N, C-alpha and C positions, 0 to 999 in steps of 0.2 A: 523400390519406390514405384508406385503405379505411373504408367505413362500418362502424360498430359498434366501431371502435377508439378508445379515448380518447386524448386528447392529454396527454402528461405533461411538456411542455417547461418549464412553470413548476416542477414538482417536480424535474426533472433540474437546472434552473438553481439551485434552492435547494441540492440535493445538491452541486453543483459548488462553490458558495460555501462550504458547510461544509467540504468537502474541502480547498479552498484555505486556509481558516483553520486547519485542523488541520495542514497541511503547514507553514504559517508558524509555528505554535506549536511544532511538532517541531523546526524549524530554530532557533528561539529557545532551546528547551530544550537542544539540542546546544551552542549557543554559551555558555549559562550553564554547563554542565558543563565546557567547555574553559576558561572564565574561572576558575571555582572551582578547577580543577586547578592553574592557574598562580598563584592568589592566596591559597589557604588556607595559613596558616603551617605547620600540622601536619596532613598528610593521613592520618596513621596513627590518629588518634582515632576512636572509634566514631561520634561525632556526625558527623564529616566524611564518613565512609564511608556512614553511613546516608542522609545527604542526597544524596550522589552516586548511591547505589542507588535511592532514591526517584525522582530525576529520570530515571534510566535507564529505570525501569519506565514512567513517564509518557511518555517518548519512544517506547518500543516500542508502548504502547497507542495513542498518537495515530497512529503510522504504520499500525498494523494497521487502525484504523477508517478512515483515509483511503483505504487500498487497497481496503477493503471497499466504501466509498462509490463509488470509481471504477468498480468492477465493477457496482455497483447501477445506475449511470447507463447502462451498456451494456444492462442488462435492460430499461430503459424507453425506449430509443432507438427511433425509427421505422424507421430504416434502418441496417443494419450491413453492412460489406463481407463477402464470403465468406471463409471460413476457409481461406486459402491457406497455403502453406508459409511464405511471407514474414511473413504476419500472425502465424502461430503462433510463429515465431522472435522477432518483435518483442514479443509478449506474454511469452514466456519471459525475454527480456532485461530487460524492465521489472521483472518480479518478482525477477530476479537482482540488478538494481541496488538495489532496496530492501533485499534481504537483505544485500548488501555494505555498504551504508550503516549498517545495524544492527550489523554486525560491528566497526564503528569503536570502539564503547564498550569492549568487552573489550581491544581493542588499545591504546587510550589508557590504560586502567588498567594494563596491563602496561608501558607506556612509563614510567609513574611508579612502577613497582615496587609496585603494590598488588595482590599476587597473589590474596588471598582475594576482593577485590572483582572482579577480573577473572574469576575462576572462577565466581563467582555470576552475574555479568552474562553470562558466556558460556553458562551454563545457561539463563538466561532468554532469550538469543538463540536457542538451540536450540529451546526451547518456542515462541518467536515464529515461527521458520522452519517448524517442523512444523505449527503451527496455521495459518499462512499457506498452506502447501501443502494441508492437509486441508479447510479451511473457505472458502478463496477460490480458489486456483489450480485445483485439480481440479474443483470444481463449475462453474467458469467454462468450463474446457475442455470438460467434458461438455455443458454447455448450448450452447456454440458448435457442437459436433458435431451435437447434436440439432436445433439451428435449421437447419443446413445440410441434414440429412436431410429435414426437414419441408418444405423448399422455401420457407420463409418468407423467407429472405434473398434467394433468387433472385427470388421473386415481387416483393419490395419493390424490388429493383434493376430489374426489368423495368418496373414501374410508373414509376419515376423516369425511365427512358429514354424511355418513351412520352410523358411530360410534356414532356421537353426537345426532342423531335422535332417 
């Protein structure tokens, strides 16, 4: 490790643990919504739809924070691979996967003929997708390009290679 650089491995491990907990909680929330959809006697009541909407918002919030923490871990990593076409595609597919998972809520609500809830959750999904793109994906892509231009990635990779030789 270069002198003058701080080690953030404990911090990144903590972020990783928090991110995994959030993803577990998001999966739990998704399961709860699916169970409630199948077990509520009357899904047309305002209380039922409010509960489902509340759980949907919690799901989107936990997913957004988990993705944000995943990117935060990369910022504190000592060594990252160069931004090749393959890495760029993998990053885009990762974000696309999270977006598609989030689209499941409006589709589930449409499946149960809850049109107003599907519309509202669809609008929340659009807000989720736009904020994910603006606050996470675009800054991360810009940071990766800037890291590649500064030579930090290549310098770190050269140091790693000289240690192994």
